[in-house]
C-alpha positions as CSV (number, residue, x, y, z in Angstrom):
1,M,-10.2,64.2,15.6
2,A,-9.9,60.9,15.7
3,L,-7.9,60.7,12.7
4,L,-5.4,63.1,14.0
5,E,-5.0,61.1,16.9
6,K,-4.5,58.1,14.8
7,R,-1.5,60.1,12.7
8,N,0.1,61.5,16.0
9,L,0.2,57.9,17.8
10,E,1.5,56.6,14.0
11,R,4.2,59.1,14.4
12,Y,5.4,58.3,18.1
13,R,5.7,54.7,17.3
14,T,7.8,55.8,14.4
15,L,9.8,58.0,16.7
16,A,9.9,55.4,19.9
17,S,11.7,53.0,17.4
18,V,14.2,55.0,16.5
19,K,17.8,55.4,19.1
20,T,17.9,58.6,20.6
21,N,20.6,60.2,22.3
22,S,20.7,61.3,26.2
23,S,18.8,64.4,25.6
24,G,16.1,62.4,23.5
25,F,16.9,63.6,20.1
26,P,17.5,61.2,17.3
27,L,20.5,60.0,16.0
28,Y,19.4,59.0,12.8
29,P,16.7,60.6,11.0
30,P,13.4,58.3,11.2
31,K,12.3,56.4,7.7
32,A,9.3,56.5,6.1
33,S,7.1,53.5,6.7
34,G,4.7,51.8,4.0
35,I,5.1,52.3,0.3
36,K,7.3,55.1,0.3
37,G,9.9,53.5,2.7
38,Q,10.4,50.7,0.7
39,R,10.5,52.8,-3.0
40,R,13.9,52.0,-3.6
41,L,13.9,48.7,-2.8
42,I,10.5,48.3,-5.1
43,T,12.0,50.4,-8.1
44,S,15.4,48.5,-7.6
45,T,13.3,45.2,-7.7
46,G,11.5,46.2,-10.7
47,I,14.6,47.3,-12.9
48,F,16.7,43.8,-12.5
49,V,13.6,41.7,-13.0
50,I,13.7,43.5,-16.6
51,L,17.4,43.1,-17.1
52,A,16.8,39.4,-16.0
53,F,14.3,38.8,-18.5
54,L,15.8,41.3,-21.0
55,P,17.5,38.6,-23.1
56,W,13.7,37.7,-24.2
57,L,12.3,41.1,-24.2
58,P,12.5,43.3,-27.5
59,I,13.0,46.4,-25.4
60,L,16.4,47.4,-27.1
61,G,15.8,45.8,-30.7
62,W,16.2,49.2,-32.3
63,F,19.6,49.6,-30.7
64,T,22.1,47.9,-32.6
65,I,24.8,48.0,-29.6
66,F,22.5,46.8,-26.7
67,N,19.9,44.5,-29.0
68,P,19.9,41.2,-26.8
69,A,18.6,39.5,-29.6
70,T,21.9,39.0,-31.2
71,N,24.9,38.0,-29.7
72,Y,27.2,41.3,-30.3
73,G,24.1,43.1,-28.3
74,L,24.0,40.3,-25.6
75,G,27.8,40.5,-25.2
76,N,28.2,44.1,-24.7
77,I,25.5,44.6,-22.2
78,A,27.2,41.7,-20.2
79,Y,30.1,43.8,-20.6
80,V,28.0,47.2,-19.5
81,F,27.2,44.8,-16.2
82,A,30.9,43.8,-15.5
83,Y,32.2,47.6,-15.6
84,A,28.9,48.8,-13.4
85,A,29.4,46.0,-10.8
86,A,33.3,47.3,-10.7
87,G,32.0,51.1,-10.4
88,V,29.4,50.0,-7.4
89,G,33.0,48.8,-5.4
90,F,34.7,52.0,-7.4
91,N,31.9,54.3,-5.6
92,L,31.6,53.0,-2.4
93,L,35.4,53.4,-2.3
94,I,35.6,57.0,-3.6
95,G,32.1,58.2,-3.4
96,Y,31.4,57.6,0.3
97,S,34.6,57.2,2.1
98,G,36.7,59.7,-0.1
99,T,39.7,57.5,-0.3
100,L,41.1,57.7,-4.1
101,G,42.4,54.3,-4.0
102,L,43.8,53.5,-7.6
103,A,44.5,50.2,-7.5
104,H,41.0,48.7,-9.4
105,A,42.2,47.7,-12.5
106,G,45.1,45.5,-10.4
107,I,41.9,43.9,-8.6
108,F,40.0,43.5,-11.6
109,A,42.5,42.1,-13.2
110,L,42.9,39.5,-10.1
111,G,39.7,38.4,-10.4
112,A,40.0,37.6,-14.1
113,Y,43.4,35.7,-13.9
114,G,42.4,34.1,-10.6
115,T,39.3,32.3,-11.8
116,A,40.6,31.4,-15.1
117,I,43.6,29.3,-13.6
118,L,42.1,27.9,-10.9
119,S,38.7,26.7,-13.0
120,A,41.1,25.7,-16.2
121,P,41.4,21.8,-16.5
122,Q,45.0,20.4,-14.8
123,E,45.5,19.0,-18.2
124,C,44.4,20.5,-21.7
125,L,46.2,19.6,-24.7
126,D,44.0,17.9,-27.1
127,Y,42.5,20.2,-28.9
128,D,39.1,18.2,-29.4
129,T,38.1,18.4,-25.9
130,C,39.4,21.9,-25.1
131,E,37.7,23.4,-28.2
132,T,40.4,25.9,-28.6
133,I,40.6,29.2,-30.6
134,I,44.4,29.0,-29.5
135,R,46.3,26.7,-27.5
136,P,45.4,26.6,-23.9
137,A,47.1,26.4,-20.6
138,V,49.0,23.3,-20.1
139,A,48.0,23.1,-16.4
140,G,45.3,24.5,-14.2
141,Y,44.0,23.5,-10.7
142,G,40.7,22.1,-12.0
143,W,38.4,23.8,-9.4
144,P,34.7,24.2,-10.2
145,F,34.4,27.9,-11.3
146,L,31.5,28.6,-8.4
147,V,34.0,27.4,-6.0
148,A,37.1,29.5,-7.6
149,L,34.7,32.5,-8.0
150,P,34.3,33.1,-4.0
151,V,37.9,32.1,-3.4
152,V,39.4,34.4,-5.5
153,C,36.9,37.1,-4.5
154,I,37.3,36.7,-0.8
155,V,41.3,36.7,-1.3
156,A,41.0,40.0,-3.2
157,A,39.3,41.6,-0.8
158,L,41.8,40.3,1.9
159,I,44.7,42.5,0.1
160,G,42.6,45.3,-0.7
161,A,42.1,45.4,2.9
162,L,45.9,44.5,3.9
163,V,47.4,47.1,1.8
164,G,44.8,49.5,2.4
165,F,45.9,49.6,6.3
166,P,49.4,51.3,5.4
167,A,47.6,53.3,2.5
168,A,44.7,54.6,4.6
169,R,46.9,56.7,6.4
170,L,47.9,58.2,3.3
171,K,46.1,61.0,1.9
172,G,45.3,62.7,-1.6
173,F,48.1,62.5,-3.9
174,Y,50.3,60.3,-1.9
175,L,47.5,58.0,-1.3
176,A,46.8,57.7,-5.0
177,I,49.9,57.0,-6.2
178,A,50.7,54.2,-3.7
179,T,47.3,52.3,-4.6
180,L,48.0,52.9,-8.2
181,A,51.2,51.2,-7.6
182,L,49.5,48.5,-6.3
183,G,47.7,47.7,-9.5
184,E,50.6,48.2,-11.7
185,L,52.5,45.5,-9.3
186,I,49.9,42.7,-9.6
187,V,49.7,43.6,-13.2
188,K,53.4,43.1,-13.7
189,L,53.2,39.9,-11.6
190,I,50.8,38.6,-14.4
191,S,53.2,39.6,-17.0
192,L,56.6,37.7,-15.3
193,D,58.1,34.8,-17.6
194,A,57.1,31.0,-17.7
195,K,59.7,30.7,-14.1
196,L,56.5,32.1,-12.4
197,W,53.7,31.1,-14.1
198,S,55.0,27.5,-14.9
199,G,52.3,25.5,-17.0
200,L,49.9,28.7,-17.1
201,K,50.9,30.3,-20.2
202,T,49.6,29.9,-23.5
203,N,51.2,30.6,-27.0
204,S,50.4,33.7,-26.9
205,G,52.8,34.7,-24.4
206,T,51.1,35.5,-20.8
207,G,47.7,35.8,-22.5
208,K,45.0,32.9,-21.0
209,Q,42.0,31.0,-22.5
210,V,39.1,31.2,-19.8
211,P,37.4,27.7,-19.1
212,I,33.8,28.5,-19.7
213,F,30.9,28.2,-17.4
214,E,27.6,27.2,-18.7
215,L,25.0,28.2,-16.9
216,F,22.5,25.2,-17.1
217,G,23.5,24.9,-20.5
218,S,22.3,28.0,-22.1
219,G,25.8,28.6,-23.7
220,Q,28.6,30.7,-23.2
221,L,27.1,34.6,-24.2
222,K,23.9,33.8,-22.1
223,S,26.0,32.7,-19.1
224,A,28.4,35.2,-19.1
225,Y,25.1,37.5,-19.4
226,F,23.6,36.2,-16.3
227,I,27.0,36.0,-14.1
228,S,27.5,39.7,-15.1
229,L,24.1,40.3,-13.8
230,A,24.9,38.4,-10.7
231,S,28.0,40.4,-10.1
232,L,26.0,43.7,-10.6
233,I,23.0,42.5,-8.2
234,I,25.2,41.2,-5.4
235,T,27.3,44.2,-5.5
236,F,24.5,46.5,-5.8
237,V,22.4,45.0,-2.8
238,A,25.5,45.2,-0.6
239,Y,26.3,48.8,-1.5
240,V,22.8,49.9,-0.5
241,I,22.8,47.8,2.8
242,Y,25.9,48.9,3.7
243,T,25.5,52.8,2.8
244,E,22.0,52.8,4.0
245,N,22.8,51.7,7.6
246,R,25.5,52.9,10.2
247,L,28.6,51.8,7.5
248,G,27.7,54.5,5.1
249,R,26.8,57.2,7.8
250,T,29.9,56.6,9.4
251,L,32.1,56.8,6.0
252,K,30.4,59.8,5.3
253,A,31.5,61.4,8.3
254,V,35.0,60.5,7.9
255,R,34.9,61.4,4.6
256,D,33.4,64.8,5.3
257,I,34.9,65.7,9.1
258,E,37.9,63.0,9.8
259,I,39.2,65.2,12.3
260,A,36.4,65.4,14.4
261,T,35.6,61.6,14.1
262,G,38.6,60.4,16.3
263,P,37.6,62.1,19.4
264,L,34.2,61.0,19.2
265,G,35.6,57.2,19.2
266,I,35.4,56.4,15.5
267,S,38.2,55.0,13.7
268,G,38.6,56.2,10.1
269,T,41.3,53.9,9.3
270,Y,39.0,50.9,10.1
271,Y,36.2,52.0,8.2
272,K,38.4,53.1,5.2
273,L,39.7,49.1,5.3
274,V,36.1,47.9,5.5
275,A,35.9,49.8,2.2
276,F,38.9,49.1,0.6
277,G,37.9,45.2,1.3
278,L,34.2,45.4,0.1
279,S,35.5,47.9,-3.0
280,S,38.1,45.2,-3.7
281,F,35.6,42.0,-3.5
282,A,33.2,44.0,-6.1
283,A,36.4,44.7,-8.5
284,A,37.4,40.9,-8.2
285,F,33.9,39.9,-8.9
286,A,33.4,41.8,-12.1
287,G,36.6,40.7,-13.5
288,A,35.6,37.2,-13.1
289,A,32.3,38.2,-14.7
290,W,34.3,40.2,-17.8
291,A,36.8,37.4,-18.6
292,Q,33.9,34.6,-19.0
293,N,32.2,37.2,-21.3
294,S,35.6,37.6,-23.3
295,A,36.9,34.5,-23.2
296,F,40.4,35.4,-23.1
297,V,42.2,37.2,-20.6
298,N,45.7,39.1,-21.7
299,P,47.5,41.7,-19.0
300,T,47.6,44.5,-21.8
301,S,44.0,44.5,-21.0
302,F,44.1,45.7,-17.2
303,R,46.8,48.4,-17.7
304,T,46.5,52.0,-16.5
305,R,43.8,52.6,-19.4
306,L,41.1,49.9,-17.7
307,L,41.3,52.4,-14.7
308,V,40.6,55.2,-16.6
309,F,37.7,53.6,-18.0
310,L,36.6,52.8,-14.6
311,L,36.8,56.4,-13.6
312,V,35.1,57.6,-16.5
313,V,32.3,55.3,-15.8
314,L,32.2,56.8,-12.1
315,I,32.2,60.2,-13.3
316,L,29.9,60.2,-16.3
317,G,27.0,58.1,-14.0
318,G,28.0,60.2,-10.8
319,L,30.2,60.1,-8.0
320,G,28.2,58.8,-4.9
321,K,24.9,57.8,-7.1
322,L,23.1,54.8,-6.8
323,W,22.7,54.1,-10.5
324,G,25.5,56.3,-11.8
325,P,27.8,53.3,-12.4
326,L,25.0,51.3,-14.4
327,I,24.4,54.6,-16.5
328,G,27.9,55.6,-17.0
329,A,28.5,52.1,-18.0
330,F,26.2,52.0,-20.7
331,V,27.5,55.6,-21.9
332,F,31.3,54.0,-22.0
333,V,30.2,50.9,-23.7
334,Y,27.8,52.8,-26.4
335,L,30.9,55.2,-27.0
336,R,33.9,52.4,-27.5
337,Q,31.6,50.2,-29.5
338,E,30.6,52.4,-31.7
339,F,34.0,54.0,-32.3
340,Q,36.1,51.0,-31.7
341,D,37.8,51.4,-35.0
342,Q,38.5,55.0,-34.4
343,Q,40.4,54.9,-31.3
344,K,42.1,58.5,-31.2
345,L,38.4,59.8,-31.5
346,L,37.1,57.6,-28.7
347,F,39.3,59.4,-26.4
348,F,38.8,62.7,-27.9
349,L,35.1,62.2,-27.3
350,I,35.7,60.7,-23.7
351,G,37.4,63.5,-22.7
352,V,34.6,65.9,-24.7
353,A,31.9,63.9,-22.7
354,L,33.9,64.5,-19.5
355,M,34.4,67.8,-19.3
356,L,30.9,68.2,-20.4
357,A,29.8,66.3,-17.2
358,I,31.8,68.3,-15.3
359,L,30.8,71.8,-16.4
360,L,27.0,71.0,-16.8
361,L,26.7,68.0,-14.8
362,P,28.8,68.0,-11.9
363,E,27.2,64.7,-10.3
364,G,26.9,62.9,-13.5
365,F,23.8,61.4,-15.6
366,A,22.0,60.0,-12.7
367,S,21.4,63.4,-11.2
368,L,19.3,64.5,-14.4
369,P,15.9,63.7,-12.4
370,D,16.7,65.4,-9.4
371,R,17.9,68.6,-11.5
372,M,14.7,68.6,-13.4
373,R,12.6,68.2,-10.4
374,D,14.2,71.1,-8.6
375,S,14.1,73.1,-12.0
376,R,12.3,76.7,-11.6
377,W,9.7,75.6,-14.9
378,V,9.0,72.4,-12.7
379,Q,8.3,74.1,-9.6
380,D,6.4,77.0,-11.3
381,L,4.4,74.0,-13.4
382,R,3.8,72.3,-9.4
383,R,2.6,75.5,-8.0
384,R,0.0,76.1,-11.2
385,F,-1.4,72.6,-9.9
386,K,-1.6,73.2,-6.4
387,S,-3.6,76.6,-7.4
388,A,-5.7,75.0,-9.5
389,K,-6.7,72.5,-7.0
390,V,-7.3,75.0,-4.3
391,S,-9.4,76.9,-7.0
392,S,-11.7,73.8,-7.9
């Protein structure tokens, strides 16, 4: 009896902390308390701790492409993190708000080029001091990388929000074309002649060598690895915070029943602008991390093909799924590196993987645990265990 009263008291306290409407019904479902309520946080923390120490752990040593003991494998994992970070922002925009914005390739290029130009030395002509592979840019602005990075990301978020204001009033095909044009416009501006980018070009046209930021003297690859991991962690944490609170629920409402949100006083345009800004911030951050890993940027790397790659990451991983972008990025980078010498076969396999994912796993690889848990044989196995416990 005392145990029952204690449980009722705990349930009352839980419901008392939940906001209710005028009729007394809770506005939001109460969250579980204790370890169950923090299960996602504990799981995410454990995974990121493993990823942080991955260069020193022989977990993927048997996997040549992702072997962290080699420079090749470490660089590929850094690419995975960068693509996954961009995919997290893309997931917020498409998966939660339902807005088909396709400017991510251009924003990705803005993050890569912006940090490269701002952090380049003001004069870098000496081959000995520049340690060049090719001749670097004649002049930059000499900003520290840790100063240039947040500035570029904030500017990208503002551009995304400003462009999203007229674009948010469009829907479907028209919105996709408008945002796709923005991404192409950014890449086209980067590709313009020397009159615009005076002093910021190399012997290889508009390509630019990226000044390497070394984290505590750990070398280029490990620094790029941890910068890419930081971009993934920051975007991931921001994604969880926003989607678990009012913003995520409102974006879902705007996505599913936008016609009903207006009479309730919810501005669909405002929340779409927030989604545009946050996704642009994530794309620029991921672009800067990608540039640190590749050490060289060129406008041809940010054409429409990059946008297709990001969509592949999102669809394969799972649209609207928390770990979808990371899983999709691993699958995509594996395919790209395994068949990098056979481009036609690579695109064929990507197409086959997309068709299979849409037909067999419409919610992506991240939905496999849920599908297995809800499958008939797992349910039957649970019933047998319960009956065995009851009989014993």
